[in-house]
C-alpha distance (Angstrom), angle and dihedral (degrees) to the residues before:
residue distance angle dihedral
M1 . . .
F2 3.80 . .
S3 3.75 124.0 .
A4 3.76 124.7 -117.0
A5 3.79 88.3 -114.5
A6 3.79 93.1 55.9
E7 3.77 91.9 47.9
F8 3.79 90.5 46.7
W9 3.76 94.2 64.6
G10 3.77 95.0 36.6
T11 3.76 102.2 -106.8
S12 3.71 131.1 144.8
R13 3.76 134.5 -159.7
D14 3.80 88.3 -103.7
Y15 3.77 90.6 58.3
F16 3.79 91.7 57.9
A17 3.76 96.5 35.0
A18 3.75 113.8 118.8
T19 3.70 120.1 -113.7
A20 3.77 118.0 -130.9
K21 3.77 107.7 -62.6
P22 3.79 110.6 -109.1
K23 3.76 119.1 -129.2
F24 3.74 113.5 -119.3
E25 3.75 121.6 -131.0
D26 3.78 122.7 -159.2
G27 3.78 109.3 -66.9
Q28 3.76 94.8 6.8
R29 3.80 91.9 112.9
R30 3.77 87.5 71.1
D31 3.81 86.7 75.6
F32 3.80 88.5 69.5
M33 3.77 96.1 48.0
K34 3.81 112.4 122.2
T35 3.79 92.4 4.4
H36 3.78 98.9 97.9
T37 3.78 139.2 52.7
V38 3.79 129.2 -134.4
E39 3.80 112.1 -142.1
K40 3.80 129.4 -170.1
I41 3.79 120.3 -155.8
G42 3.81 116.4 -155.0
G43 3.79 124.9 -133.8
T44 3.82 98.0 -105.1
S45 3.80 90.5 51.0
M46 3.81 91.2 47.1
S47 3.80 88.9 57.4
D48 3.83 88.7 66.1
Y49 3.81 103.3 59.8
R50 3.79 93.9 175.4
A51 3.82 90.5 58.3
V52 3.81 91.6 46.1
R53 3.79 92.2 50.0
D54 3.79 98.8 42.7
N55 3.81 102.7 32.5
I56 3.80 102.4 32.5
V57 3.82 110.4 22.9
F58 3.81 97.4 32.9
K59 3.85 92.4 30.8
N60 3.79 92.8 -132.7
G61 3.82 89.9 -63.0
R62 3.81 97.3 -43.1
A63 3.82 95.6 101.4
K64 3.80 90.8 84.2
G65 3.78 90.7 64.5
E66 3.78 101.6 28.0
G67 3.79 96.5 40.1
L68 3.77 133.2 -103.6
Y69 3.79 100.9 -127.8
R70 3.81 135.0 54.3
R71 3.79 88.3 79.8
V72 3.79 133.0 107.1
F73 3.80 118.8 -154.9
V74 3.79 121.5 -153.4
V75 3.78 109.7 -167.6
S76 3.79 133.6 -157.5
A77 3.78 124.9 -146.1
Y78 3.79 116.5 -85.4
G79 3.80 113.5 -81.2
G80 3.80 112.9 -72.5
M81 3.81 94.8 7.1
T82 3.81 97.1 105.8
D83 3.81 88.9 48.3
M84 3.82 88.2 56.7
L85 3.80 91.9 47.3
L86 3.82 97.5 45.4
E87 3.80 116.0 6.1
H88 3.78 135.3 -61.9
K89 3.79 108.0 -75.4
K90 3.82 95.2 -139.3
S91 3.79 108.7 20.5
G92 3.81 95.9 37.1
R93 3.81 91.1 -133.0
P94 3.82 104.4 165.4
G95 3.78 120.7 -107.9
V96 3.79 128.0 -172.3
F97 3.81 93.9 -65.2
A98 3.81 96.6 47.6
L99 3.80 90.9 47.1
F100 3.80 92.0 47.9
A101 3.81 91.8 48.5
G102 3.78 95.9 48.2
A103 3.80 108.3 26.9
D104 3.77 131.0 91.4
D105 3.79 92.6 -164.3
E106 3.82 117.6 75.9
R107 3.79 90.6 -153.6
E108 3.81 91.9 71.4
W109 3.80 97.2 61.4
S110 3.80 94.7 32.3
D111 3.81 90.1 54.1
A112 3.80 88.6 50.1
M113 3.82 89.5 49.6
A114 3.81 89.1 52.2
G115 3.79 88.1 52.4
V116 3.80 90.0 53.1
R117 3.81 90.9 50.9
Q118 3.80 91.5 49.3
R119 3.81 92.1 49.4
M120 3.81 93.0 47.2
E121 3.79 91.4 50.6
E122 3.82 90.1 48.2
I123 3.80 88.8 54.6
N124 3.79 90.9 47.6
A125 3.81 90.7 51.0
S126 3.80 90.3 52.8
L127 3.84 91.6 51.7
F128 3.81 105.9 39.6
A129 3.79 117.3 56.7
D130 3.80 97.4 -179.4
D131 3.78 118.9 75.3
V132 3.79 95.8 -135.7
T133 3.80 95.8 57.6
L134 3.80 91.5 40.3
A135 3.80 90.6 54.3
K136 3.81 89.7 47.3
A137 3.83 91.0 50.6
N138 3.81 93.0 48.8
A139 3.80 90.7 47.2
F140 3.81 92.6 51.1
I141 3.79 96.7 51.9
G142 3.80 91.6 33.4
E143 3.80 91.2 62.0
R144 3.80 90.8 52.0
L145 3.81 91.9 47.6
D146 3.81 91.2 49.4
D147 3.81 90.5 50.1
A148 3.79 92.0 49.7
A149 3.81 94.3 46.6
G150 3.80 89.9 48.8
C151 3.81 91.5 51.5
L152 3.81 92.1 49.9
A153 3.78 92.6 49.1
D154 3.81 92.1 47.9
L155 3.80 92.1 47.0
E156 3.78 91.1 49.2
R157 3.78 91.0 53.0
V158 3.81 93.0 46.8
C159 3.79 92.7 49.3
Q160 3.79 91.2 55.1
H161 3.82 84.0 75.2
G162 3.77 111.8 86.9
H163 3.80 94.4 -125.1
F164 3.81 94.3 64.8
A165 3.79 125.9 65.9
L166 3.81 119.7 -157.5
E167 3.82 91.7 -148.5
G168 3.78 90.2 68.0
H169 3.80 91.9 61.7
L170 3.81 102.7 39.9
D171 3.80 95.8 95.9
V172 3.80 90.6 57.4
V173 3.81 91.1 45.8
S174 3.81 92.9 53.3
E175 3.82 91.0 49.4
M176 3.79 92.8 48.8
L177 3.80 92.2 50.2
A178 3.81 94.2 44.3
S179 3.80 90.8 53.6
L180 3.82 90.9 62.1
G181 3.80 93.0 67.9
E182 3.80 95.8 52.0
V183 3.79 96.3 42.2
H184 3.81 89.6 51.0
S185 3.80 94.7 54.0
A186 3.82 94.9 39.6
W187 3.81 95.1 50.4
N188 3.81 91.9 46.5
T189 3.80 92.5 48.9
V190 3.80 91.6 52.5
Q191 3.81 92.3 51.9
L192 3.80 92.7 46.7
L193 3.80 93.9 49.4
R194 3.79 91.6 47.2
Q195 3.81 87.4 56.3
E196 3.81 86.0 57.1
G197 3.80 90.7 53.9
V198 3.81 94.8 -102.7
N199 3.81 116.7 141.0
A200 3.80 92.9 -129.1
R201 3.81 118.6 174.7
F202 3.79 123.9 -153.5
V203 3.81 110.7 -132.7
D204 3.80 107.6 -169.0
L205 3.80 110.0 -165.9
T206 3.81 95.2 166.9
G207 3.81 93.7 98.7
W208 3.79 90.5 -136.4
R209 3.80 109.9 -175.0
D210 3.79 87.9 -7.7
G211 3.79 107.3 146.0
E212 3.81 92.2 -162.3
H213 3.79 121.0 81.3
K214 3.79 113.1 -145.1
T215 3.75 137.5 -178.9
L216 3.79 116.4 -106.8
D217 3.79 91.7 -106.6
D218 3.82 93.3 49.4
R219 3.80 92.3 48.8
I220 3.81 92.4 50.3
Q221 3.80 94.6 44.5
Q222 3.78 91.6 49.8
A223 3.81 93.3 47.2
F224 3.81 93.8 49.6
A225 3.80 97.9 37.9
D226 3.80 94.9 105.6
V227 3.81 101.2 25.2
D228 3.78 112.5 128.9
F229 3.80 105.0 -147.3
A230 3.80 91.3 -168.0
S231 3.79 96.0 61.8
E232 3.80 107.4 15.4
L233 3.80 131.4 68.7
P234 3.82 106.6 -150.5
I235 3.81 116.2 -151.2
A236 3.80 106.5 -164.5
T237 3.79 129.4 -168.7
G238 3.80 113.1 -110.8
Y239 3.78 89.0 -137.8
A240 3.80 117.1 71.7
H241 3.80 122.8 -174.6
T242 3.79 113.5 -130.1
A243 3.77 135.8 177.4
D244 3.82 92.1 -111.5
G245 3.81 97.5 37.7
L246 3.79 122.8 -111.2
M247 3.79 96.7 -135.2
K248 3.79 93.7 54.7
T249 3.80 88.7 64.9
F250 3.79 105.4 24.9
A251 3.82 103.2 26.6
R252 3.82 109.3 -165.2
G253 3.81 90.8 -8.2
Y254 3.82 90.8 75.1
S255 3.81 95.1 108.7
E256 3.81 90.6 56.4
M257 3.78 89.8 53.6
T258 3.80 90.7 51.3
F259 3.80 89.3 48.1
S260 3.79 92.6 48.9
R261 3.81 95.2 48.5
I262 3.82 92.2 48.0
A263 3.81 88.6 53.1
V264 3.81 92.1 48.8
L265 3.80 98.0 42.6
T266 3.80 95.7 45.5
G267 3.80 92.7 44.2
A268 3.82 97.9 -119.3
S269 3.80 120.3 -164.3
E270 3.80 91.0 -143.0
A271 3.80 138.3 2.5
I272 3.79 115.9 -140.4
I273 3.80 130.2 -167.7
H274 3.80 117.4 -162.3
K275 3.79 112.1 -153.5
E276 3.78 133.7 168.5
Y277 3.81 93.1 -110.4
H278 3.79 142.8 36.3
L279 3.77 121.3 -101.4
S280 3.81 94.0 -110.6
S281 3.77 141.2 -177.1
A282 3.83 89.2 -103.1
D283 3.78 141.9 -14.4
P284 3.84 104.5 -66.6
R285 3.80 89.4 -147.3
L286 3.81 88.6 64.7
V287 3.80 104.8 35.9
G288 3.81 98.8 26.9
E289 3.81 132.0 -101.0
A290 3.80 91.9 -95.0
Q291 3.80 94.3 52.9
A292 3.83 100.1 44.3
V293 3.82 111.3 90.0
P294 3.84 123.9 -159.3
I295 3.80 113.7 -118.1
G296 3.82 110.2 -120.1
R297 3.79 100.1 -171.3
T298 3.76 135.6 7.4
N299 3.80 139.8 144.6
Y300 3.79 138.7 -109.5
D301 3.81 91.2 -101.8
V302 3.81 89.6 64.1
A303 3.82 90.3 44.7
D304 3.81 88.9 56.5
Q305 3.81 91.6 52.4
L306 3.81 90.0 52.2
A307 3.79 91.1 48.4
N308 3.79 89.5 52.9
L309 3.81 87.9 58.8
G310 3.78 92.4 49.9
M311 3.81 93.7 -103.3
E312 3.75 98.6 114.2
A313 3.77 118.8 -170.0
I314 3.80 81.5 175.7
H315 3.80 135.8 -17.9
P316 3.84 108.0 -87.9
R317 3.83 93.0 -125.1
A318 3.79 90.1 51.3
A319 3.80 90.7 48.3
K320 3.80 90.4 51.8
G321 3.80 92.7 63.9
L322 3.79 92.6 48.9
R323 3.80 92.2 47.7
Q324 3.81 93.9 48.3
N325 3.81 90.8 51.3
A326 3.83 94.2 44.0
I327 3.79 92.9 -119.1
P328 3.83 111.2 153.4
L329 3.80 117.0 -132.5
R330 3.79 120.5 -144.0
V331 3.82 122.2 -166.4
M332 3.81 111.5 -157.9
N333 3.79 135.5 -176.6
T334 3.82 109.0 -120.7
F335 3.77 91.6 -150.4
E336 3.84 96.1 50.4
P337 3.82 101.6 49.0
E338 3.80 94.8 167.5
H339 3.80 92.9 60.5
R340 3.82 111.8 92.6
G341 3.80 91.2 -139.2
T342 3.81 124.7 -153.9
L343 3.80 120.6 -35.4
V344 3.81 112.7 -152.1
T345 3.80 117.3 -164.3
G346 3.75 135.2 162.9
D347 3.78 97.4 -119.8
Y348 3.80 103.3 43.8
V349 3.80 117.8 122.9
S350 3.80 121.9 166.9
D351 3.81 116.2 -104.9
T352 3.77 90.6 -122.8
P353 3.82 127.4 26.1
R354 3.80 110.1 -99.2
V355 3.79 147.4 135.9
E356 3.80 111.2 -94.7
I357 3.80 104.7 174.2
I358 3.80 137.5 29.0
A359 3.79 109.6 -159.3
G360 3.75 137.3 153.9
R361 3.73 149.9 158.1
K362 3.78 136.8 -121.5
N363 3.81 128.0 -157.7
I364 3.78 93.1 55.7
Y365 3.80 119.9 151.7
A366 3.79 117.4 -148.6
V367 3.83 108.9 -149.4
E368 3.81 106.5 -165.0
C369 3.80 116.8 -168.2
F370 3.82 115.5 -167.2
D371 3.79 121.4 -177.1
Q372 3.82 128.3 148.9
D373 3.80 88.5 -149.4
M374 3.80 86.2 67.8
M375 3.80 90.3 76.7
G376 3.79 107.0 102.3
S377 3.82 92.8 8.2
M378 3.76 98.6 65.7
T379 3.81 96.3 127.8
S380 3.81 96.5 52.5
Y381 3.81 91.4 41.1
D382 3.79 92.1 50.8
R383 3.80 92.4 46.4
A384 3.80 92.2 52.3
I385 3.81 92.8 50.0
N386 3.80 91.7 46.8
D387 3.81 90.8 50.4
T388 3.79 89.9 51.5
I389 3.81 92.8 50.4
A390 3.81 90.5 47.9
R391 3.82 91.5 49.7
F392 3.80 90.2 59.1
K393 3.84 92.1 39.8
G394 3.80 92.8 -117.5
A395 3.82 115.0 175.5
V396 3.82 112.4 -130.3
V397 3.81 114.2 -152.2
T398 3.80 95.9 176.6
K399 3.80 141.0 -30.9
D400 3.78 141.3 -157.7
I401 3.78 133.1 -153.7
N402 3.79 137.2 -165.7
A403 3.81 133.1 165.2
N404 3.81 97.0 -64.4
T405 3.80 106.9 5.2
I406 3.79 135.0 72.5
T407 3.80 119.2 -174.8
H408 3.78 122.5 -170.6
Y409 3.80 120.3 -167.6
L410 3.78 107.2 -147.4
A411 3.79 130.3 -164.3
S412 3.79 92.4 -155.7
T413 3.76 138.0 113.9
L414 3.81 119.9 -84.4
K415 3.81 88.4 -115.0
T416 3.80 90.9 58.1
V417 3.80 92.4 44.6
K418 3.82 91.0 52.9
R419 3.81 90.2 51.9
I420 3.80 90.7 49.9
K421 3.80 92.0 48.7
S422 3.80 91.8 49.8
A423 3.80 92.4 49.4
I424 3.82 92.8 49.2
N425 3.81 90.0 49.7
E426 3.80 90.1 53.1
R427 3.79 90.1 51.1
F428 3.83 95.5 43.1
P429 3.85 109.0 25.3
D430 3.83 93.5 179.4
C431 3.79 93.9 51.8
D432 3.82 115.4 113.0
I433 3.82 106.5 -141.1
Q434 3.79 122.3 -167.6
V435 3.81 123.5 -174.4
R436 3.80 121.4 -160.3
K437 3.78 132.2 172.0
V438 3.81 111.2 -125.9
A439 3.79 143.2 153.1
V440 3.81 130.8 -122.0
V441 3.80 121.7 -143.1
S442 3.79 119.3 -172.6
A443 3.80 135.1 -166.4
I444 3.82 108.2 -150.5
G445 3.80 134.9 -171.8
S446 3.80 140.0 151.1
D447 3.83 88.9 -116.1
M448 3.80 120.0 14.7
Q449 3.77 97.6 160.2
V450 3.79 98.5 129.6
S451 3.76 127.1 125.2
G452 3.80 116.4 -107.2
M453 3.82 97.9 16.0
L454 3.81 93.7 116.6
S455 3.78 89.7 47.8
R456 3.82 92.2 52.6
A457 3.79 91.1 49.6
V458 3.80 93.4 49.9
C459 3.81 91.0 46.8
A460 3.82 91.2 50.6
L461 3.80 91.4 53.7
A462 3.81 92.5 44.9
A463 3.80 91.2 50.1
S464 3.81 88.2 57.0
G465 3.79 91.4 51.3
I466 3.81 93.7 -109.7
S467 3.81 118.8 148.8
I468 3.80 115.3 -143.8
L469 3.80 112.1 -137.5
A470 3.81 94.6 -173.5
V471 3.80 137.7 -9.5
H472 3.81 130.1 -156.0
Q473 3.80 131.2 -170.8
C474 3.78 121.8 163.9
M475 3.80 127.6 -155.6
R476 3.80 91.7 -106.5
Q477 3.82 87.5 78.1
V478 3.78 97.9 -145.7
D479 3.80 99.8 113.2
M480 3.78 147.2 15.2
Q481 3.81 118.4 -153.6
F482 3.78 125.7 -156.1
V483 3.80 121.7 -167.4
I484 3.81 110.7 -152.2
D485 3.78 140.6 160.5
E486 3.76 110.1 -74.5
C487 3.82 92.0 -121.6
D488 3.83 88.9 63.6
Y489 3.81 95.5 53.6
E490 3.81 100.4 102.6
S491 3.82 93.3 43.0
A492 3.80 90.9 49.0
V493 3.80 93.4 53.3
K494 3.81 91.7 48.5
S495 3.80 93.4 46.4
L496 3.79 95.6 48.8
H497 3.80 93.0 43.9
A498 3.79 91.9 51.2
A499 3.81 93.6 47.0
L500 3.81 100.7 40.0
V501 3.84 106.9 26.4
E502 3.80 113.4 19.2
V503 3.80 93.4 52.3
H504 3.82 89.7 68.9
E505 3.86 96.9 57.8
H506 3.81 96.0 -142.2
G507 3.82 96.0 -175.9
D508 3.83 119.5 -149.9
A509 3.81 95.3 -9.8
I510 3.79 142.4 -1.7
C511 3.83 100.6 -108.3
A512 3.83 98.6 -16.2
A513 3.81 114.6 -126.5
């Protein structure tokens, strides 16, 4: 049976059908270098299969002319699924992992696991109309869920013995649970595309029941060793099991690291991330849809500044690999397939110095440490405070220092901040520590070296009645940061966007890609 989309643009199963897979000789894979793209599809986009199929896979009808293959897709879990498996990324609401790690009662995490199973089967029912494929889909993910639940129950029993500590196994547990979301969406996508006549190939990087521990690079190279980019459409899991554990280093950015390494190791011509929004000059919900302008081109330096504010175009470590291998990154809006999106390269600098993005972050805690003994011992003082923050895994957004005061601005929970404060007080009993909830608003651009820009920004905030608690601008001239009261956050973004971006009337995009 062919889909409406396939019929719409005049395709047939024969058109998509794979030709006989060629056998690779040593070195032959070099022929495919730089001829394919690696594309990551985010969780919100994955939740809309019709948009993924029509706008991304079939390129809104252009795939017939441009070609369907020579692409690798790396997929995230369906929207909200990883939150259910681990914990909610923003609210911190516990999922299966958080309940397993902190609960004494098995029913808490097992009930949450049952909720995951129910939600996954609901998603399957919405995707597969025929009973046979639906049963096959439920059986596939059901086996993984049963395996995972069995492992958790066994581990819980073992750790009741005094010789075993649960804390020593939690990293592995979180990785095992996270893998369920990606393998669910990847397997489903392969089956759905095969129904459309696409020669989709399931690339399972989760290492499920794999007795051999591999590095990320070895796992990817082995999985793609015999993939024929010309006639196969690989659908890879965003999670990849590694000997060291991806989540320990990259937390929820693990799928971007998998995506980046696949692009590097297979020699992609371009890496593409499909999101549910454009990378824009500001949050349209704050400045208005009409005022926000999509960013056409930018560089990895700007992407790092956004990541620091929690607005990741891509995880900085993932971006590093792409930049070092001169692989351009394009961020596209799944729901506007005709828009070229944002092209991120290592060498881009705007033709004229300007502000391109106003971004920021609320729920920041300023931890101000004042001690007159700091004078003359700044380096050792600073090192001790940094070590304390690192011990509690505090996330530093920015910091400032003068002769006797060090202030760190932390994107961490109040519970973590209180632990950090207590530990610093134990280390430096005479230190006066003040904690204050603030917001950080930043003006960002690939080249902001223009006289008077800081003055215009300060004037814009003052005109809106906003008091600046602290201001930072480094010599690199890619951002200015303003620390303000949290209640002034929305007004600050609007004021800076109006004064520094909207006045230039950029049109459809700032430097269209």
